[in-house]
Every structure is written in structure tokens, then in C-alpha cells.
Phi, psi and omega in degrees: 000147183278150185233127173298132181255315185217138170263121183244328174074033188289132175274119181281142170250145175286156181088001182239143168264115178258139182204167179269121170285171179298345183267356185075027170251147185280127176228170179213149181220149177297132180282138181292337176280336183269344191271156177282164173307131175072005179269093179225161179180172178286161168297143180248140173297126177265303178223157181235075171288338180066051188285139174263113184285141180258133177297137184090010179238149178249124180263137182207167177261122183275186182295338171284347176093016179254166182270127179229170177221146176225148179297124177287141179262112181238141173073015171295148177225000000 
């Protein structure tokens, strides 16, 4: 199960992929399927909570716009 790390409350727009970057900030990038011709660009930072990432966890932006983490499943058979 996922556990909330920080309440950010980011409002998501369609056509963008929201993620937690390597600096612990919430960023968004234009999705390749949703973009129009010629609309490309670098990911832009939306919020700066400055999360310190812990090894073995996957960090993501949940449906409420908050940052959550879940234990990564590795080595299962």
C-alpha cells in the first residue's frame, strides 16, 4: 500500500505526466500521445516540497495531487 509523504495539492491537467524528479520536486512533462505537432519542451517544476528519497521506494503523485511512496517489489517469483 502507498503512504502519503507530503500534501502538495497539485491540480493535474490532461495531456501532462506528473512525477517526482531527482531533486524531490513535483514536475510535469508533455505526454507524447497528448501533444500537438511541435509542442515539446523540458519538464517544468510545479511544486518544490524538496523530498529526500529513500532507497527501495517508488515516489509518485497520487490522484489527490499529493506525493506518495510505495515499497518496490523486486525479486519476486
